[in-house]
TIDO-536689 format. One line per field, with one value per residue: x, y, z of N, C-alpha, C in turn; residue number from 0; residue in three letters. Coordinates in steps of 0.001 Angstrom, whole numbers, m for minus. Atoms other than C-alpha are relative to their C-alpha. Layout:
n_X = X, ...
n_Y = Y, ...
n_Z = Z, ...
ca_X = X, ...
ca_Y = Y, ...
ca_Z = Z, ...
c_X = X, ...
c_Y = Y, ...
c_Z = Z, ...
nr = NUM, ...
rest = Ala, ...
//
This chain:
n_X = m1356, m108, m1200, m535, m866, m1006, m461, m829, 924, 8, 1227, m237, 1262, m68, 1240, 301, 570, 1443, 303, 770, 860, 1198, 712, 625, 1149, 1030, 994, 398, 1185, m305, 31, 1420, 546, m421, 811, 992, 1298, 1088, 456, 1390, 462, 1446, 752, 757, 1060, m629, m587, 1091, 388, m1039, m408, 107, m623, m1235, m1050, m485, m850, m1257, m740, m418, m1104, m1176, m399, m608, m1334, m833, m337, m1066, m1147, 113, 572, 59, 1224, m111, m1147, 215, 1273, 924, 1253, 758, 400, 1081, 1193, 513, 603, 1223, 1002, 229, 966, 1252, 687, 182, 1313, 946, 12, m1143, m218, 361, m1043, m1146, m802, m599, m1146, m1077, m479, m806, m1246, m737, m445, m1121, m1159, m443, m737, m1245, m928, m362, m928, m1308, m629, m516, m1270, m1101, m682, 949, m583, 766, 910, 1130, 886, 654, 992, 1148, 619, 790, 1172, 889, 603, 934, 1160, 794, 563, 1074, 1124, 640, 653, 1176, 1040, 501, 829, 1228, 897, 366, 1030, 1219, 610, 488, 1442, 341, 1443, 500, 1021, 1380, 547
n_Y = 154, m257, 596, m676, 852, m770, 602, 1173, 1053, 259, m538, m785, m288, m1202, m286, m1424, m390, m250, m1355, 138, m1166, 222, 1125, m446, m830, 859, 367, 1387, 436, 59, m1379, m363, 818, m588, m1186, 296, m624, 970, 274, 468, 600, m78, 1130, 698, m871, m1032, 710, 271, m1270, m509, 1051, m479, m1323, 294, m947, 393, 1179, m481, m687, 1021, 716, m880, m37, 1300, 4, m868, 794, 922, m807, m304, m1335, m314, m731, m1385, m647, m537, 524, m1021, 45, 1175, m249, m1002, 635, 956, m718, m650, 1062, 541, m875, m50, 1293, 491, 622, m828, 405, m574, m1357, m925, m1014, 515, 837, m915, m616, 1011, 116, m1200, 207, 1024, m636, m861, 855, 585, m1021, m290, 1095, m61, m1114, 280, 1044, m648, m639, 945, 436, 179, 642, 1161, m310, m799, 891, 904, m775, m236, 1305, 261, m881, 546, 1225, m406, m633, 1069, 762, m811, 64, 1299, m56, m859, 718, 1041, m649, m483, 1124, 533, m894, 206, 1283, 5, m209, m533, 89, m1049, 519, m370, m833
n_Z = 450, 1423, 595, 1168, 801, 719, 1248, m207, m396, m1435, m580, m1200, m660, m805, m715, m8, m1294, m17, m426, m1240, m184, 818, m602, m1236, 337, 549, m1009, 180, m732, m1434, m503, m131, m1091, m1275, m297, m1030, 183, m50, 1355, 7, 1253, 137, m525, 1041, 561, 826, 1147, 947, 615, 899, 939, 1381, 90, 722, m373, m1326, 216, 577, m1050, m961, 641, m80, m1414, m303, 600, m842, m1192, 403, 409, 1430, 139, 1427, 339, m456, 629, 1351, 459, m466, 744, m455, m1389, 31, 569, m984, m1120, 486, 150, m1345, m672, 757, 19, m1362, m199, m759, m1416, m720, 490, m1070, m218, m765, 899, 973, m667, m8, 1380, 247, m726, 745, 1243, m366, m296, 1269, 744, m711, 255, 1418, 231, m598, 803, 1208, m321, 194, m1220, m1102, m1163, m443, m1120, 493, 762, m960, m763, 876, 223, m1208, 58, 1020, m520, m1059, 647, 623, m1112, m583, 928, m233, m1308, 83, 748, m903, m1029, 635, 230, m1313, m536, 796, m339, m1388, m82, m1303, m213, m875, m911, 306, m1091
ca_X = 172104, 173209, 175653, 177903, 179646, 182889, 184631, 187002, 183996, 184678, 181577, 181720, 178946, 178320, 175736, 174092, 173269, 169593, 168184, 167080, 165637, 163252, 162353, 161600, 159151, 157209, 153985, 153104, 150127, 151891, 152263, 148529, 147744, 149618, 147215, 144944, 141300, 137912, 136912, 133117, 131706, 128184, 125657, 123322, 120468, 122769, 124570, 121224, 120460, 123824, 124103, 123005, 124863, 127612, 129555, 129727, 131161, 133770, 134758, 134862, 137115, 139487, 139526, 140260, 143199, 144499, 144374, 146744, 149091, 147855, 147269, 147012, 143403, 144407, 147508, 147061, 143434, 141682, 139058, 138008, 137942, 135805, 133411, 133107, 132401, 129866, 128023, 128387, 126469, 123859, 123008, 122637, 119864, 116777, 116984, 120341, 119976, 119931, 121786, 123957, 125091, 125655, 127973, 129951, 130178, 131476, 134073, 135100, 135328, 137642, 139925, 140051, 141116, 143703, 145241, 145169, 146940, 149685, 150306, 150874, 153778, 157029, 158852, 155840, 156783, 155666, 154288, 152121, 150753, 150048, 148261, 146059, 145448, 144274, 141957, 140517, 139931, 138282, 136020, 134921, 134390, 132299, 130152, 129495, 128681, 126276, 124442, 124196, 122811, 120271, 118850, 118922, 116907, 114445, 113816, 113045, 109353, 108169, 104758, 102825, 100689, 96954, 95278
ca_Y = 16452, 17548, 15691, 17360, 15545, 16757, 16040, 13526, 11412, 11594, 12093, 14825, 15143, 18494, 19200, 22571, 24468, 24628, 28101, 27918, 31435, 30600, 27318, 29116, 31440, 28530, 27944, 24314, 22398, 21912, 25708, 26173, 23349, 25261, 28218, 28357, 29108, 27425, 25796, 25576, 23253, 23179, 21101, 18764, 21284, 23977, 21495, 20566, 24239, 25035, 21790, 23522, 26776, 26333, 29438, 28283, 24954, 26800, 28977, 26014, 24199, 27204, 27369, 23635, 24098, 26957, 24623, 22372, 25263, 25740, 29441, 29194, 30425, 33633, 34376, 36619, 35607, 38887, 38562, 35060, 36097, 39164, 37139, 34397, 36881, 38801, 35580, 34334, 37339, 37216, 33544, 33274, 30793, 32509, 30544, 32103, 35520, 37708, 40862, 38960, 36526, 39322, 40964, 37722, 37516, 41095, 40277, 37153, 39166, 41673, 38895, 37305, 40576, 41247, 37804, 38133, 41509, 40315, 37276, 39628, 41291, 39608, 39682, 38684, 37652, 34291, 35634, 38182, 35542, 33191, 35938, 36825, 33134, 32751, 35756, 34225, 30861, 32537, 34606, 31500, 29609, 32481, 32466, 28756, 29335, 32160, 30068, 27200, 29561, 31044, 27668, 26480, 29530, 28938, 25413, 26366, 26043, 28209, 27328, 30186, 29492, 29541, 32281
ca_Z = 86626, 83170, 80939, 78399, 75584, 74083, 70805, 72335, 73327, 77036, 79106, 81694, 84211, 85785, 88411, 87965, 91136, 92026, 92340, 95991, 95927, 93059, 94740, 98019, 96224, 94765, 96673, 97144, 98487, 101824, 102173, 101603, 104042, 106771, 106499, 109524, 108790, 109101, 105833, 105651, 103036, 101709, 103587, 101700, 101308, 99964, 97735, 96171, 95479, 93838, 91866, 88647, 89363, 86758, 87774, 91390, 90212, 88124, 91061, 93415, 90947, 90826, 94650, 94895, 92530, 94679, 97690, 95727, 94941, 91363, 90662, 86862, 86762, 88555, 86468, 83414, 83083, 83831, 81102, 82184, 85847, 85113, 82974, 85595, 88386, 86289, 85399, 88975, 90311, 87536, 87965, 91736, 92569, 93976, 97227, 98104, 96462, 99565, 100617, 103124, 100446, 97923, 100462, 100765, 96973, 96807, 99443, 97519, 94304, 96003, 97264, 93809, 92189, 94904, 94454, 90681, 90838, 93201, 90992, 88020, 89794, 88804, 92120, 94217, 97702, 99006, 102342, 100479, 98134, 101040, 102986, 100002, 99361, 102945, 102538, 99357, 101021, 104017, 101746, 99819, 103063, 104454, 101317, 101840, 105514, 104702, 102107, 104610, 107273, 104857, 103902, 107515, 108574, 105726, 106989, 110574, 111227, 114088, 115381, 116846, 119892, 119397, 121435
c_X = 7, 1299, 408, 934, 979, 441, 827, m784, 120, m1250, 337, m1354, 188, m1350, m198, m609, m1490, m223, m920, m953, m1292, m845, m737, m1212, m1170, m954, m521, m1225, 257, 18, m1442, m614, 358, m816, m1103, m1255, m1056, m570, m1406, m327, m1515, m667, m876, m1084, 596, 604, m1068, m420, 1028, 465, 3, 581, 1411, 1148, 555, 955, 1350, 873, 517, 1180, 1298, 534, 677, 1399, 953, 432, 1116, 1242, m3, m744, m219, m1247, 134, 1177, m348, m1292, m1121, m1355, m876, m492, m1166, m1299, m623, m715, m1295, m1132, m376, m1082, m1357, m810, m200, m1383, m870, 56, 1136, 331, m521, 1118, 1223, 907, 659, 1225, 1174, 595, 878, 1357, 888, 580, 1223, 1263, 557, 830, 1323, 1033, 489, 1022, 1374, 736, 566, 1369, 1106, 651, m951, 672, m939, m931, m1225, m999, m742, m1071, m1248, m729, m894, m1269, m1019, m720, m1012, m1263, m896, m685, m1169, m1233, m756, m771, m1285, m1134, m596, m956, m1342, m992, m419, m1119, m1319, m735, m482, m1487, m310, m1518, m419, m1085, m1391, m556, m1366
c_Y = 159, m622, 799, m974, 882, m764, m1257, m1166, m410, 673, 710, 341, 1190, 232, 1503, 366, 298, 1407, m72, 1168, m165, m1119, 451, 898, m815, m441, m1387, m314, m28, 1400, 452, m749, 563, 1233, m387, 826, m1106, m141, m592, m577, 91, m1204, m568, 871, 1042, m625, m272, 1266, 441, m1030, 485, 1399, m197, 886, m309, m1190, 405, 657, m996, m809, 826, 60, m1314, m112, 867, m766, m997, 754, 372, 1323, 391, 788, 1486, 750, 410, m509, 977, m64, m1161, 191, 978, m598, m982, 719, 706, m1036, m613, 801, 10, m1289, m600, m645, 846, m293, 611, 1418, 997, 1019, m544, m877, 861, 706, m965, m172, 1194, m112, m1011, 583, 884, m820, m633, 1014, 375, m1087, 32, 1111, m274, m1078, 560, 605, m1038, m435, m125, m775, m1094, 327, 816, m873, m928, 736, 260, m1298, m354, 853, m508, m1238, 297, 604, m1055, m849, 746, 47, m1318, m11, 818, m669, m1119, 588, 457, m1145, m669, 845, m164, m1271, m81, 346, 443, m23, 1071, m584, 515, 756, m449
c_Z = m1511, m501, m1219, m732, m749, m1237, 208, 615, 1458, 569, 1304, 606, 921, 652, 26, 1343, m137, 528, 1215, 216, m796, 586, 1253, m264, m544, 1103, m333, 848, 1506, 624, 238, 1180, 1371, 384, 984, m250, 90, m1399, 52, m1373, m34, 648, m1118, m643, m937, m1247, m1057, m746, m1046, m1034, m1441, m208, m562, 450, 1396, m131, m578, 1070, 1035, m555, 76, 1435, 391, m587, 815, 1249, m292, m492, m1470, m173, m1460, m377, 319, m617, m1424, m634, 355, m690, 473, 1431, 41, m511, 986, 1136, m411, m103, 1344, 717, m705, 85, 1388, 110, 934, 1495, 808, m466, 1032, 180, 744, m867, m1074, 580, 18, m1399, m356, 692, m725, m1287, 256, 240, m1278, m780, 683, m267, m1445, m246, 607, m790, m1306, 238, m72, 1313, 1197, 1124, 507, 1179, m434, m743, 949, 805, m848, m336, 1182, 3, m1019, 521, 1104, m617, m650, 1067, 642, m900, 202, 1318, m70, m770, 850, 1034, m576, m183, 1302, 610, m757, 390, 1438, m20, 1435, 132, 996, 889, m397, 1199, 382
nr = 0, 1, 2, 3, 4, 5, 6, 7, 8, 9, 10, 11, 12, 13, 14, 15, 16, 17, 18, 19, 20, 21, 22, 23, 24, 25, 26, 27, 28, 29, 30, 31, 32, 33, 34, 35, 36, 37, 38, 39, 40, 41, 42, 43, 44, 45, 46, 47, 48, 49, 50, 51, 52, 53, 54, 55, 56, 57, 58, 59, 60, 61, 62, 63, 64, 65, 66, 67, 68, 69, 70, 71, 72, 73, 74, 75, 76, 77, 78, 79, 80, 81, 82, 83, 84, 85, 86, 87, 88, 89, 90, 91, 92, 93, 94, 95, 96, 97, 98, 99, 100, 101, 102, 103, 104, 105, 106, 107, 108, 109, 110, 111, 112, 113, 114, 115, 116, 117, 118, 119, 120, 121, 122, 123, 124, 125, 126, 127, 128, 129, 130, 131, 132, 133, 134, 135, 136, 137, 138, 139, 140, 141, 142, 143, 144, 145, 146, 147, 148, 149, 150, 151, 152, 153, 154, 155, 156, 157, 158, 159, 160, 161, 162
rest = Met, Val, Ser, Phe, Phe, Ser, Cys, Asn, Lys, Gln, Gln, Glu, Gln, Thr, Ala, Leu, Pro, Val, Asn, Asn, Lys, Ala, Glu, Ser, Leu, Leu, Ile, Lys, Glu, Lys, Asp, Ile, Ala, Lys, Leu, Ile, Tyr, Thr, Asp, Tyr, Ile, Leu, Asp, Asp, Arg, Thr, Glu, Ala, Ile, Val, Thr, Asn, Trp, Phe, Glu, Tyr, Ala, Gln, Leu, Gln, Asn, Ala, Ile, Asn, Lys, Val, Lys, Lys, Gly, Asp, Phe, Thr, Phe, Phe, Lys, Asn, Asn, Asn, Lys, Ala, Ile, Ser, Glu, Leu, Leu, Arg, Asn, Phe, Lys, Gln, Thr, Ile, Pro, Val, Glu, Val, Asn, Thr, Pro, Ser, Ile, Leu, Val, Arg, Ile, Thr, Ser, Leu, Glu, Thr, Lys, Ile, Tyr, Lys, Leu, Glu, Ser, Ile, Leu, Lys, Leu, Ser, Pro, Ser, Lys, Lys, Pro, Glu, Ile, Leu, Glu, Leu, Thr, Lys, Glu, Leu, Leu, Ile, Ala, Phe, Ser, Asn, Leu, Asn, Leu, Gln, Met, Asn, Lys, Lys, Leu, Glu, Ala, Asp, Asn, Ile, Val, Ile, Glu, Lys, Pro, Ile, Asn
//
């Protein structure tokens, strides 16, 4: 509600109409929560490996903000995104530096750039942003799953029979 004061000292209150169209384009945490996908988190072994991987922590922080409807990292931040992704690929811990994980990182990188580019467009449509957000969350989840699988496979001890 907005109040206007006039010279004759009478107070007139005028309610300004809310722009429902702009409000309907705003993506909120509840919109993200409605997206259906499997969200894999890191298991304890993988968590221990990536603890010192600073770039992973930065990316995870950006993803967590997206889950809350905060896209600020992906808006007009191309230089920071490019630098993060470059460093992300260069600092992969040895234990999870495999071709299958590199493929997941490439997929994640593609989704990040797609989301960033759609957010640059002024009249972005909410369904498009939500679809690309879902793709980004799935790509990050798949990266986590692949790292979990890699470390799980590394810990399997197969005893060969003695002839």
